[in-house]
LOGU-111994 format. One record per atom (N, C-alpha, C, O): x, y, z. Coordinates in pm, 1 decimal. Each point is the difference from the previous one (the first is absolute). Layout:
<rs>
+----------+----------+----------+
:       xx :       yy :       zz :
+----------+----------+----------+
:        X :        Y :        Z :
...
+----------+----------+----------+
</rs>
This chain:
<rs>
+----------+----------+----------+
:       xx :       yy :       zz :
+----------+----------+----------+
:    111.6 :    -99.9 :      3.4 :
:   -111.4 :     95.3 :      8.7 :
:     90.7 :    130.3 :     10.1 :
:     98.4 :      9.0 :     73.4 :
:   -149.6 :     98.6 :   -164.6 :
:    100.6 :    121.9 :    -14.7 :
:    -40.7 :     76.8 :    113.8 :
:   -117.2 :     13.5 :     35.1 :
:    219.7 :     37.8 :     23.3 :
:     -1.1 :    103.8 :    119.6 :
:    -67.1 :    146.3 :    -62.1 :
:      2.7 :     28.4 :   -119.7 :
:    -52.0 :     41.8 :    206.7 :
:    -30.0 :    134.8 :    -29.5 :
:     97.1 :     84.2 :    -66.3 :
:    -34.8 :     73.0 :    -92.9 :
:    149.8 :    -77.8 :    132.6 :
:    124.1 :     62.4 :    -70.7 :
:     18.1 :    -31.2 :   -123.4 :
:     24.4 :     88.6 :    -82.0 :
:    -33.6 :   -227.1 :     44.0 :
:      4.2 :    -42.8 :   -129.1 :
:   -115.7 :     42.4 :    -78.0 :
:      9.7 :     60.6 :   -106.7 :
:   -128.8 :    -96.7 :    167.4 :
:    -90.4 :     63.1 :    -99.2 :
:      5.9 :    153.8 :    -54.5 :
:    -21.4 :     54.4 :   -108.4 :
:     67.8 :     -4.9 :    259.9 :
:     19.0 :    171.9 :    -50.9 :
:    126.6 :     26.3 :   -100.0 :
:     -4.9 :     86.8 :    -87.2 :
:     87.9 :   -147.7 :    102.6 :
:    115.7 :      0.6 :    -92.1 :
:    -45.6 :    -32.6 :   -136.2 :
:     14.6 :     78.2 :    -93.8 :
:    -64.9 :   -183.6 :     84.2 :
:    -41.4 :    -47.7 :   -161.6 :
:   -105.2 :    127.0 :    -59.2 :
:      0.7 :     24.4 :   -120.6 :
:    -87.9 :     51.5 :    212.5 :
:    -79.2 :     74.3 :    -67.4 :
:     33.3 :    115.5 :    -26.7 :
:    -48.3 :     65.5 :    -92.3 :
:    159.6 :    -16.0 :    192.6 :
:     61.2 :    103.4 :    -24.7 :
:     98.0 :      1.3 :   -150.8 :
:    -11.2 :     85.4 :    -88.0 :
:     99.4 :   -193.2 :     86.2 :
:     66.2 :    -43.8 :   -122.9 :
:   -124.9 :     -1.8 :   -119.0 :
:     22.2 :     71.4 :    -97.8 :
:   -108.0 :   -122.0 :     98.8 :
:   -130.1 :     10.4 :    -99.0 :
:     -3.7 :    142.3 :    -77.4 :
:      5.6 :     28.2 :   -119.7 :
:    -18.2 :     55.7 :    246.2 :
:    -28.6 :    150.1 :    -23.5 :
:    125.4 :     62.2 :    -55.8 :
:    -10.4 :     89.7 :    -83.5 :
:    117.3 :   -127.8 :    120.6 :
:    120.4 :     47.5 :    -53.3 :
:     12.6 :    -12.2 :   -125.1 :
:     42.9 :     97.5 :    -61.7 :
:    -79.0 :   -229.7 :    -16.2 :
:    -24.8 :    -25.4 :   -134.8 :
:    -79.3 :     53.4 :    -79.8 :
:     35.2 :     30.1 :   -114.1 :
:   -192.8 :     -2.6 :    174.4 :
:    -88.4 :     95.1 :    -58.2 :
:     49.4 :    152.1 :    -19.9 :
:    -23.4 :     69.8 :    -98.6 :
:     91.5 :    -36.0 :    204.9 :
:     34.5 :    162.6 :     -3.9 :
:    108.9 :     -2.4 :   -129.6 :
:    -25.7 :     73.2 :    -95.6 :
:    132.2 :   -147.0 :     92.7 :
:    120.5 :    -24.7 :   -141.3 :
:   -103.4 :      9.9 :    -78.8 :
:    -26.9 :    115.4 :    -33.3 :
:    -61.0 :   -223.7 :    -20.4 :
:    -80.8 :     27.2 :   -105.2 :
:    -82.6 :    121.3 :    -58.3 :
:     -1.2 :     41.6 :   -115.9 :
:    -68.4 :      4.7 :    228.1 :
:    -58.0 :    128.1 :    -44.3 :
:     84.8 :    116.4 :    -17.5 :
:    -22.6 :     91.1 :    -79.6 :
:    144.3 :   -101.1 :    176.7 :
:    106.8 :     98.2 :    -34.4 :
:     44.8 :     10.2 :   -141.4 :
:     11.8 :    110.9 :    -52.0 :
:     14.8 :   -224.6 :    -15.6 :
:     57.3 :     -8.8 :   -148.6 :
:   -138.3 :     12.5 :    -95.5 :
:     11.4 :     57.9 :   -108.0 :
:   -132.6 :   -108.4 :    145.3 :
:    -87.5 :     27.0 :    -59.2 :
:    -57.7 :    155.9 :    -35.7 :
:    -16.6 :     37.6 :   -116.1 :
:     -7.9 :     36.8 :    221.0 :
:    -19.7 :    128.5 :     25.1 :
:    102.4 :     60.7 :    -50.5 :
:    -35.9 :    110.6 :    -40.3 :
:    173.9 :   -134.0 :     18.4 :
:    120.7 :     54.1 :    -47.3 :
:     44.0 :    107.9 :    113.7 :
:     41.0 :    112.2 :    -29.9 :
:    -57.1 :   -169.2 :    194.0 :
:     30.4 :     99.4 :     91.6 :
:    117.5 :    -62.3 :     48.4 :
:     -1.8 :    -83.5 :     90.4 :
:    117.5 :    127.3 :   -156.4 :
:     99.9 :    -55.4 :     33.1 :
:     87.3 :      5.0 :    129.3 :
:     70.1 :    -83.7 :     56.8 :
:    -97.8 :    199.3 :    -35.1 :
:     32.5 :     59.7 :    159.0 :
:    -45.1 :   -118.2 :    114.4 :
:     68.1 :    -54.6 :     86.9 :
:   -183.8 :     41.2 :   -116.4 :
:    -60.8 :   -107.1 :     81.3 :
:     66.1 :   -140.7 :     43.6 :
:    -33.3 :    -73.2 :     93.2 :
:    128.5 :     58.0 :   -180.2 :
:    117.1 :   -127.7 :     30.0 :
:     80.6 :     20.3 :     89.0 :
:     70.2 :    -92.0 :     42.1 :
:    -61.5 :    226.0 :     10.0 :
:     63.6 :     10.3 :     97.2 :
:    -58.2 :    -50.9 :    135.1 :
:     64.4 :      4.1 :    104.8 :
:   -178.8 :    -47.7 :   -114.2 :
:    -73.9 :    -58.2 :    126.1 :
:    -25.7 :   -148.2 :     -9.0 :
:    -47.2 :    -67.6 :     91.4 :
:     85.0 :     20.4 :   -218.6 :
:     24.4 :   -141.1 :    -15.9 :
:    139.3 :    -70.9 :      6.9 :
:      3.8 :   -117.6 :     36.2 :
:     93.1 :    174.1 :    -64.3 :
:    115.3 :    -53.6 :    -10.6 :
:     94.5 :     67.3 :    108.8 :
:    -16.1 :    118.8 :     27.9 :
:    123.5 :   -201.9 :     38.8 :
:     78.7 :     88.7 :     81.6 :
:     87.8 :     81.4 :    -84.4 :
:      4.3 :    -17.4 :   -121.7 :
:     70.2 :    111.2 :    186.3 :
:     63.7 :     89.5 :    -43.7 :
:    115.7 :    -44.5 :    -95.2 :
:     28.8 :     66.3 :    -99.6 :
:     29.0 :   -168.5 :    130.3 :
:    125.8 :    -79.4 :    -48.1 :
:    -41.6 :   -117.0 :    -78.8 :
:     78.6 :    -93.2 :    -17.3 :
:   -207.7 :     92.6 :    -35.5 :
:    -31.0 :   -123.4 :    -51.6 :
:     48.0 :     11.5 :   -151.1 :
:     41.8 :    101.8 :    -55.0 :
:    -58.0 :   -237.8 :     -4.0 :
:     48.9 :    -28.4 :   -142.4 :
:   -108.9 :    -37.0 :    -79.2 :
:    -78.2 :    -78.3 :     54.0 :
:     51.4 :    115.6 :   -173.5 :
:   -111.1 :    -75.5 :    -67.2 :
:     72.5 :    -17.5 :   -129.5 :
:     75.0 :     84.3 :    -49.3 :
:   -107.1 :   -212.9 :     -6.7 :
:     42.0 :    -24.3 :    -86.8 :
:   -130.3 :    -59.4 :   -112.3 :
:    -68.5 :    -91.0 :     46.6 :
:     44.0 :    124.7 :   -146.9 :
:    -81.5 :     -3.0 :    -77.2 :
:     88.1 :    -22.2 :   -163.4 :
:    -45.5 :     50.1 :   -102.8 :
:    164.0 :   -125.7 :    104.5 :
:     91.5 :     24.7 :    -96.3 :
:    -57.1 :   -183.4 :    -94.9 :
:      6.6 :    -16.0 :   -121.9 :
:    -42.9 :    -63.4 :    195.7 :
:    -46.4 :   -131.7 :    -58.1 :
:   -128.0 :     49.5 :   -101.9 :
:    -11.5 :    -60.6 :   -106.5 :
:    -51.9 :    133.0 :    127.6 :
:   -145.6 :     37.9 :    -35.7 :
:     21.0 :    119.1 :   -123.3 :
:    -92.2 :     51.8 :    -63.0 :
:    228.6 :    -24.9 :     47.6 :
:     55.2 :    112.5 :   -120.0 :
:     17.1 :    148.2 :     90.3 :
:     31.5 :    105.7 :    -54.6 :
:    -52.0 :   -116.1 :    167.8 :
:      5.3 :    173.5 :     72.7 :
:    139.7 :    -16.9 :     69.9 :
:     87.5 :    -86.4 :     -5.9 :
:   -101.6 :    196.7 :     70.3 :
:    161.2 :     56.1 :     65.4 :
:     -3.2 :    -85.3 :    158.1 :
:    -83.6 :    -76.9 :     47.3 :
:    203.4 :    125.2 :      2.0 :
:     38.9 :    -65.0 :    123.8 :
:     62.1 :    120.7 :     65.2 :
:     89.9 :     62.9 :    -56.0 :
:   -150.8 :    -21.7 :    206.7 :
:     49.1 :     98.2 :     42.1 :
:    -73.5 :     13.5 :    160.9 :
:    -82.8 :    -68.6 :     59.8 :
:    160.4 :    195.2 :    -25.5 :
:    -45.7 :     29.1 :    158.3 :
:   -162.6 :     52.1 :    -37.0 :
:    -31.6 :     37.7 :   -112.8 :
:    -47.8 :    -42.4 :    209.8 :
:   -150.8 :    101.5 :     -5.1 :
:     14.9 :    130.9 :    -60.8 :
:    -90.5 :     39.7 :    -73.4 :
:    192.4 :     32.6 :     94.1 :
:     41.6 :    141.2 :    -73.8 :
:      2.0 :    -37.9 :   -140.1 :
:    -84.3 :     36.7 :    -81.9 :
:    193.8 :   -119.1 :     55.1 :
:      3.0 :    -24.1 :   -128.5 :
:   -101.6 :    -55.6 :    -73.3 :
:     -9.8 :     38.8 :   -116.4 :
:    -67.1 :   -119.4 :    156.1 :
:   -149.1 :    -40.7 :    -73.3 :
:   -100.8 :    114.4 :     19.9 :
:    -81.5 :     22.1 :    -89.5 :
:     82.1 :     38.4 :    181.5 :
:   -100.9 :    114.9 :    -11.5 :
:     35.5 :     90.6 :   -106.0 :
:    -93.5 :     61.2 :    -51.6 :
:    211.5 :    -40.2 :      8.3 :
:     29.0 :     70.4 :    -93.4 :
:    -35.6 :    -65.5 :   -152.9 :
:    -59.2 :     54.4 :    -93.2 :
:    112.6 :   -181.3 :    100.8 :
:    -36.7 :    -60.1 :   -106.6 :
:   -120.5 :    -44.1 :    -50.5 :
:    -19.1 :      0.7 :   -121.6 :
:    -67.5 :    -40.5 :    202.2 :
:   -147.4 :    -48.9 :    -17.2 :
:   -100.6 :    114.9 :    -96.0 :
:    -80.4 :    -50.3 :    -78.5 :
:     88.6 :    198.0 :     88.3 :
:    -60.6 :     74.4 :    -66.7 :
:     57.8 :     17.4 :   -154.2 :
:    -59.9 :     51.7 :    -94.3 :
:    153.7 :    -92.2 :     94.4 :
:     53.0 :      1.5 :   -151.0 :
:    -21.5 :   -146.7 :    -45.9 :
:    -33.1 :     -3.7 :   -118.5 :
:     39.6 :    -83.8 :    160.6 :
:     -2.4 :   -161.9 :    -30.4 :
:   -168.8 :      4.7 :     -2.5 :
:    -33.4 :    -60.9 :   -101.6 :
:    -46.5 :     93.2 :    149.7 :
:   -157.6 :    -40.7 :     -4.3 :
:    -78.0 :    129.0 :    -70.9 :
:   -122.2 :     13.7 :      5.8 :
:    200.6 :     67.3 :    -65.3 :
:    -51.4 :    103.0 :   -105.7 :
:    -79.8 :    -89.6 :   -119.9 :
:   -113.1 :     34.7 :    -33.9 :
:    169.5 :   -135.3 :    -19.2 :
:    -65.0 :    -46.1 :   -120.5 :
:   -119.4 :    -90.1 :     46.1 :
:    -78.1 :    -47.3 :    -82.6 :
:     66.9 :     26.0 :    211.2 :
:   -122.8 :    -84.1 :     61.3 :
:   -121.7 :     81.5 :     69.6 :
:     -4.5 :     18.3 :    121.7 :
:   -112.0 :     37.0 :   -229.4 :
:    -69.4 :    101.3 :     63.7 :
:    -84.8 :    -73.2 :    121.2 :
:    -37.2 :     70.8 :     93.6 :
:      9.9 :   -195.5 :    -94.1 :
:    -89.8 :    -82.1 :     93.0 :
:     72.7 :   -132.6 :     39.0 :
:     57.7 :    -81.5 :    -72.0 :
:    -77.6 :     83.8 :    207.8 :
:     54.6 :   -138.8 :     51.7 :
:    -54.3 :    -28.4 :    126.3 :
:    -48.6 :     94.5 :     62.1 :
:     47.3 :   -222.9 :     -4.9 :
:    -63.7 :    -47.1 :    134.3 :
:    107.2 :   -117.1 :     32.0 :
:      8.8 :   -102.2 :    -68.0 :
:     65.0 :    128.9 :    172.0 :
:     52.6 :    -86.7 :     96.6 :
:    -76.3 :    -57.4 :     89.2 :
:    -25.1 :     63.6 :    102.4 :
:    -39.5 :   -221.5 :   -123.7 :
:    -78.1 :    -72.0 :    104.4 :
:    117.9 :    -95.2 :     28.6 :
:     65.9 :    -73.7 :    -73.2 :
:    -61.4 :    107.6 :    237.2 :
:     79.9 :   -103.2 :     75.9 :
:   -109.4 :   -118.7 :     36.1 :
:   -119.3 :     29.2 :      8.5 :
:    166.9 :   -167.6 :     12.6 :
:    -91.5 :   -107.9 :     34.2 :
:     69.9 :    -82.2 :    101.8 :
:     51.9 :     54.2 :     97.5 :
:    -48.5 :   -174.5 :   -114.7 :
:     36.2 :    -86.3 :     81.8 :
:    151.4 :     28.5 :     38.9 :
:     89.0 :     23.0 :    -81.8 :
:    -73.2 :    -28.5 :    225.4 :
:    123.1 :     28.5 :     51.9 :
:     68.0 :   -106.8 :     81.1 :
:    -63.9 :    -32.6 :    100.0 :
:    171.8 :    -26.2 :   -117.7 :
:     71.9 :    -75.1 :     85.1 :
:    100.5 :     61.9 :     93.5 :
:    109.9 :     48.2 :    -27.6 :
:   -171.5 :    -59.7 :    146.4 :
:     97.5 :     69.1 :    103.2 :
:     54.8 :    -57.1 :    117.4 :
:    -65.1 :    -79.0 :     68.4 :
:    171.0 :    111.0 :    -43.0 :
:     92.0 :    -66.1 :    119.7 :
:     49.1 :     84.7 :     91.9 :
:    108.2 :     56.0 :    -17.8 :
:   -170.1 :    -40.2 :    108.5 :
:     33.4 :    101.9 :    121.9 :
:     84.9 :    -37.2 :     83.9 :
:    -16.6 :   -117.3 :     33.5 :
:    133.1 :    187.8 :     32.8 :
:    106.3 :    -42.9 :     94.8 :
:     33.6 :    142.0 :     62.5 :
:     86.6 :     79.6 :    -36.3 :
:   -181.3 :    -68.7 :    143.4 :
:     -0.4 :     97.9 :     78.7 :
:    -14.3 :    135.0 :    -61.7 :
:   -110.0 :     30.1 :    -46.4 :
:    208.5 :     54.3 :     40.5 :
:      0.2 :    162.5 :    -81.4 :
:     19.0 :     -6.2 :   -148.1 :
:     -7.3 :    100.7 :    -70.4 :
:     37.5 :   -248.1 :     13.4 :
:     59.7 :      9.4 :   -101.3 :
:   -132.2 :    -87.5 :   -105.3 :
:    -85.4 :    -63.9 :     61.4 :
:     81.2 :     67.3 :   -172.4 :
:   -100.6 :   -130.3 :    -65.2 :
:     88.8 :     11.6 :   -175.9 :
:     83.2 :     78.8 :    -44.9 :
:   -149.0 :   -192.0 :     -9.1 :
:     40.1 :    -22.4 :   -136.4 :
:   -132.7 :    -29.3 :    -78.2 :
:    -85.6 :    -62.5 :     62.6 :
:     63.4 :     91.8 :   -164.3 :
:   -125.0 :    -21.6 :    -74.3 :
:     -2.8 :    -12.7 :   -158.5 :
:     77.5 :     57.8 :    -76.1 :
:   -173.5 :   -137.8 :     42.5 :
:     30.0 :    -16.7 :   -183.1 :
:   -160.5 :     24.2 :    -26.2 :
:    -82.5 :    -83.9 :     36.3 :
:     50.8 :    187.9 :    -92.7 :
:   -152.4 :     39.6 :    -15.9 :
:    -17.7 :     17.4 :   -176.4 :
:     76.2 :     56.1 :    -78.7 :
:   -200.1 :   -123.3 :     53.9 :
:    -14.0 :     14.5 :   -148.3 :
:    -67.0 :    131.4 :    -26.2 :
:    -76.3 :     55.7 :     79.0 :
:    108.8 :    -14.7 :   -187.7 :
:    -55.9 :    124.6 :    -76.8 :
:    -11.7 :    -31.6 :   -112.2 :
:     80.5 :    -71.3 :    -60.0 :
:   -214.6 :    133.9 :     -1.4 :
:    -84.2 :    -12.1 :   -120.0 :
:     -0.1 :    133.7 :    -33.6 :
:    -36.0 :     81.4 :     85.1 :
:     72.4 :    -42.5 :   -201.8 :
:     44.0 :    146.2 :    -28.7 :
:    -63.4 :     10.8 :   -158.6 :
:     65.8 :    -31.5 :    -99.2 :
:   -225.6 :     88.9 :     94.0 :
:    -19.9 :     35.5 :   -141.7 :
:     53.3 :    125.3 :     -4.0 :
:     27.6 :     69.9 :     97.6 :
:     -9.1 :    -34.4 :   -250.6 :
:     77.4 :    147.6 :    -17.2 :
:    -47.8 :     40.7 :   -134.2 :
:    -33.2 :    -91.1 :    -75.8 :
:     25.3 :    202.2 :     38.2 :
:    -13.5 :     81.9 :   -125.3 :
:    116.1 :     65.3 :    -46.1 :
:     54.3 :     90.0 :     64.1 :
:     -9.0 :   -137.5 :   -187.2 :
:    130.3 :     67.8 :    -70.0 :
:    -74.5 :     81.9 :   -106.9 :
:    -85.6 :    -30.8 :    -83.0 :
:    152.9 :    155.3 :    116.6 :
:    -32.8 :     89.9 :   -136.0 :
:    103.0 :      7.8 :    -92.6 :
:    115.0 :     26.2 :     35.3 :
:   -151.2 :    -50.0 :   -169.7 :
:    114.6 :     18.6 :    -88.9 :
:     17.8 :    123.1 :    -34.9 :
:    -61.6 :     90.3 :     56.5 :
:    148.7 :    -67.7 :   -155.2 :
:     54.2 :    145.9 :    -36.2 :
:   -135.1 :     93.7 :    -46.7 :
:    -15.4 :    116.2 :     37.5 :
:    -77.2 :   -187.5 :   -124.4 :
:   -129.3 :     28.4 :    -46.0 :
:   -115.4 :     29.3 :     94.6 :
:   -102.4 :     51.7 :    -44.8 :
:    115.0 :    -84.2 :    180.7 :
:    -69.3 :     35.5 :     96.0 :
:   -106.2 :   -124.0 :    -22.4 :
:   -109.4 :     10.3 :     55.6 :
:    138.7 :   -132.3 :   -138.5 :
:    -97.2 :   -109.3 :     40.1 :
:     58.7 :    -68.2 :    116.8 :
:    117.9 :     -0.3 :     35.6 :
:   -248.5 :    -73.6 :     33.0 :
:     26.9 :    -81.9 :    120.4 :
:     -6.4 :   -148.0 :      0.3 :
:    -97.3 :    -53.0 :    -53.7 :
:    173.9 :     -7.6 :     98.7 :
:     16.1 :   -153.4 :      1.8 :
:     24.8 :    -51.7 :    147.5 :
:    104.6 :     22.0 :     61.0 :
:   -222.2 :   -100.0 :     -5.2 :
:    -25.7 :    -66.8 :    115.3 :
:     95.0 :   -124.2 :    -12.5 :
:      9.8 :    -51.8 :   -111.2 :
:     59.8 :      0.8 :    215.1 :
:     88.4 :    -92.9 :      4.1 :
:    -19.4 :    -39.7 :    127.9 :
:    -74.9 :     71.3 :     66.8 :
:    130.4 :   -181.5 :     -7.0 :
:     17.0 :    -48.1 :    140.3 :
:    140.8 :    -50.4 :     27.8 :
:     83.5 :    -41.9 :    -80.2 :
:    -75.2 :     57.3 :    231.0 :
:    150.7 :    -54.2 :     34.3 :
:    -20.2 :    -78.0 :    135.6 :
:    -81.6 :     44.2 :     80.9 :
:    144.9 :   -145.6 :    -56.5 :
:    -14.0 :    -76.8 :    108.4 :
:    133.7 :    -23.2 :     56.7 :
:     90.1 :    -42.4 :    -72.4 :
:    -69.8 :     68.8 :    204.8 :
:    106.0 :      3.9 :     85.0 :
:     -3.7 :     -3.6 :    148.8 :
:   -102.8 :     25.2 :     62.9 :
:    227.3 :    -60.1 :     -2.0 :
:      8.2 :    -10.9 :    140.0 :
:     73.4 :     89.2 :     30.3 :
:    102.3 :     32.0 :    -60.6 :
:   -152.5 :     24.5 :    171.0 :
:     92.7 :    126.5 :     91.4 :
:     55.5 :    -98.2 :     96.3 :
:    -87.3 :    -59.1 :     63.5 :
:    220.0 :     23.5 :    -33.8 :
:     89.9 :    -31.6 :    103.3 :
:     60.1 :    119.8 :     93.4 :
:     78.7 :     88.0 :    -34.9 :
:   -137.5 :   -109.0 :    163.8 :
:     48.2 :     95.9 :     82.4 :
:     67.7 :    -31.0 :    113.0 :
:     -0.3 :   -118.0 :     35.3 :
:     64.8 :    207.8 :     36.1 :
:     81.9 :    -24.3 :    114.2 :
:   -101.3 :    142.3 :    102.4 :
:      7.0 :    118.6 :    -32.4 :
:    -67.7 :   -155.0 :    117.7 :
:    -37.5 :     86.1 :     69.7 :
:     19.2 :     28.7 :    141.4 :
:      5.7 :   -105.4 :     63.4 :
:      6.8 :    212.0 :     11.9 :
:     15.4 :     36.1 :    129.1 :
:    -51.2 :     97.8 :     57.0 :
:    -12.5 :    109.7 :    -54.4 :
:    -31.6 :   -142.2 :    197.1 :
:    -95.9 :     94.0 :     94.3 :
:     63.9 :     91.4 :     54.5 :
:     83.7 :    -23.0 :     87.2 :
:   -119.9 :    171.2 :   -140.3 :
:     54.4 :    104.3 :     69.2 :
:    -77.3 :     66.1 :     89.2 :
:   -109.6 :    -50.3 :     25.0 :
:    147.1 :    173.4 :     41.2 :
:    -61.5 :     80.6 :     69.3 :
:   -133.1 :     33.6 :    -65.8 :
:    -99.5 :      1.5 :     72.4 :
:     87.3 :     25.5 :   -201.0 :
:   -113.3 :     38.4 :    -79.5 :
:    -83.2 :   -129.6 :    -44.4 :
:    -98.4 :     15.8 :    -72.1 :
:    129.8 :   -120.3 :    106.7 :
:    -64.5 :   -104.2 :    -55.9 :
:     64.3 :    -95.9 :    -84.7 :
:    122.1 :     13.4 :     -7.2 :
:   -180.4 :   -120.1 :    -68.0 :
:     76.1 :   -101.0 :    -87.9 :
:     47.5 :     94.0 :   -134.2 :
:    -84.0 :     80.6 :    -40.2 :
:    203.2 :    -86.7 :    -24.4 :
:     71.3 :     25.3 :   -106.6 :
:     59.3 :    -96.9 :    -66.3 :
:     17.0 :   -109.8 :     53.0 :
:     30.4 :    141.6 :   -202.3 :
:     41.7 :    -89.3 :    -84.3 :
:    166.1 :     76.9 :     36.4 :
:     36.3 :    116.4 :     17.2 :
:     44.7 :   -270.2 :    -17.0 :
:    137.3 :     81.3 :      3.3 :
:     53.5 :    -47.8 :   -133.1 :
:     96.6 :     54.9 :    -52.9 :
:   -166.0 :   -167.2 :     -5.9 :
:     49.6 :    -33.1 :   -109.6 :
:    -90.3 :    -45.3 :   -131.1 :
:    -59.0 :   -103.4 :     31.4 :
:     34.4 :    133.1 :   -133.8 :
:   -121.2 :    -42.3 :    -88.6 :
:    107.1 :    -57.6 :   -117.7 :
:    106.2 :     50.8 :    -35.8 :
:   -173.7 :   -178.9 :    -13.3 :
:     90.4 :    -59.3 :   -140.1 :
:   -142.9 :    -41.3 :    -81.3 :
:    -84.2 :    -82.6 :     35.4 :
:     85.3 :    157.6 :   -141.5 :
:   -124.5 :    -69.0 :    -80.4 :
:     31.5 :   -119.0 :   -100.1 :
:     69.5 :     20.6 :    -99.5 :
:   -116.1 :   -131.0 :    124.7 :
:     31.6 :   -109.1 :    -69.0 :
:   -109.6 :     -4.2 :   -125.8 :
:   -118.4 :      5.7 :     33.0 :
:    144.0 :    -13.5 :   -147.7 :
:    -57.5 :    -38.0 :    -99.6 :
:    -62.1 :   -129.1 :    -11.9 :
:     66.5 :   -102.5 :     14.9 :
:   -200.2 :    100.2 :    -43.0 :
:    -92.2 :   -110.6 :    -29.2 :
:    -66.0 :    -48.4 :   -140.3 :
:     -6.3 :   -114.2 :    -45.6 :
:    -45.5 :    248.9 :    -13.9 :
:    -59.4 :    -31.2 :   -132.5 :
:    -34.6 :    148.2 :    -40.3 :
:     -3.7 :     94.6 :     78.6 :
:    -23.0 :    -89.5 :   -224.7 :
:    -53.4 :    125.5 :    -58.7 :
:    -99.4 :    -43.1 :   -108.2 :
:     37.1 :    -81.3 :    -84.7 :
:   -128.4 :    117.9 :     83.4 :
:   -102.2 :    -53.1 :    -97.4 :
:    -19.3 :    131.6 :    -99.7 :
:    -34.4 :    106.3 :     51.7 :
:     50.8 :   -112.0 :   -156.9 :
:    -35.7 :    100.5 :   -132.5 :
:     78.2 :    131.2 :     45.9 :
:    -42.4 :    113.9 :    -19.5 :
:    149.1 :   -141.7 :     76.0 :
:     78.2 :    138.9 :     -3.8 :
:     38.5 :     70.3 :   -119.6 :
:     43.4 :    -83.8 :    -79.0 :
:    -39.7 :    194.0 :     32.0 :
:     33.1 :     77.0 :   -103.7 :
:    170.2 :     -4.7 :    -43.9 :
:     95.0 :      2.4 :     78.3 :
:    -91.7 :     -8.3 :   -197.0 :
:    132.7 :    -32.3 :      5.6 :
:    108.5 :    115.7 :    -56.0 :
:    120.0 :    -15.6 :    -23.0 :
:   -210.0 :    149.1 :      7.3 :
:     36.5 :    113.5 :     -7.1 :
:    -14.2 :    108.4 :     89.7 :
:    -52.3 :    109.0 :    -23.4 :
:    114.3 :   -157.1 :    149.7 :
:    -19.9 :     43.3 :    133.6 :
:    132.2 :    108.6 :     -1.8 :
:    -12.1 :     91.7 :     81.3 :
:    118.1 :    -90.6 :   -151.3 :
:    158.2 :     77.6 :      4.4 :
:     65.7 :    -66.4 :    101.6 :
:    -27.2 :   -105.2 :     57.7 :
:    126.4 :    190.6 :    -43.9 :
:     92.9 :    -42.5 :    120.3 :
:    -27.1 :     73.0 :    127.3 :
:    -26.0 :    120.2 :      4.1 :
:     34.8 :   -213.1 :    118.2 :
:     -2.4 :     48.7 :    121.6 :
:     89.6 :    106.4 :      9.5 :
:    111.8 :     -7.8 :    -50.9 :
:   -162.7 :    139.0 :    131.1 :
:     82.9 :     72.7 :     26.4 :
:    103.7 :     -8.1 :    134.5 :
:    -37.0 :    -63.2 :     99.0 :
:    134.0 :    113.1 :   -100.8 :
:     97.1 :      4.1 :     90.5 :
:    -61.9 :     63.4 :    127.2 :
:   -107.4 :     60.1 :     -2.6 :
:    187.1 :    -78.6 :    121.5 :
:    -46.6 :     80.4 :    124.2 :
:     53.2 :    140.5 :    -43.9 :
:    107.0 :      5.9 :    -60.6 :
:   -178.3 :    107.4 :     89.3 :
:     37.3 :     94.5 :    -18.6 :
:     91.8 :     64.7 :    117.6 :
:      7.1 :    -48.2 :    113.1 :
:     54.8 :    151.9 :   -151.8 :
:     91.1 :     39.7 :     95.3 :
:    -56.3 :    127.5 :    107.3 :
:    -83.7 :     88.5 :    -17.4 :
:    162.1 :   -120.3 :    123.1 :
:    -88.3 :     95.5 :    108.9 :
:     27.8 :    172.0 :    -43.4 :
:    -53.9 :     89.6 :     65.0 :
+----------+----------+----------+
</rs>
């Protein structure tokens, strides 16, 4: 049977993952400061994105996501291992996206992946200390998306 602490931790971590999804989908990249630890590493490289610190990823996201007028980050089943003030997780993400080509035509496609996270309990609640995006599949992804931009300099 789960303790009250474990139930609370699991709910708080579930909420953390939802906050991440809404920050990305609302393009509120400053909200990521309340999702990640200040020294967190974020690695989107397996799925064609950037790898860097929270500050670097916050600079990169507005540039990288310009070609996608609409998207939804839907987190689902999480495999979570709690160990005191630390945790590890693997969470499914289903990500429908709309790509706008140079002529403004929109193309809907789907990506399925896993977030592999290391989490820590802080004075402000649970935060992600490390996120790795593991590619699962892409369905009907456009071939004309162009190059992924590098992380802009500060």
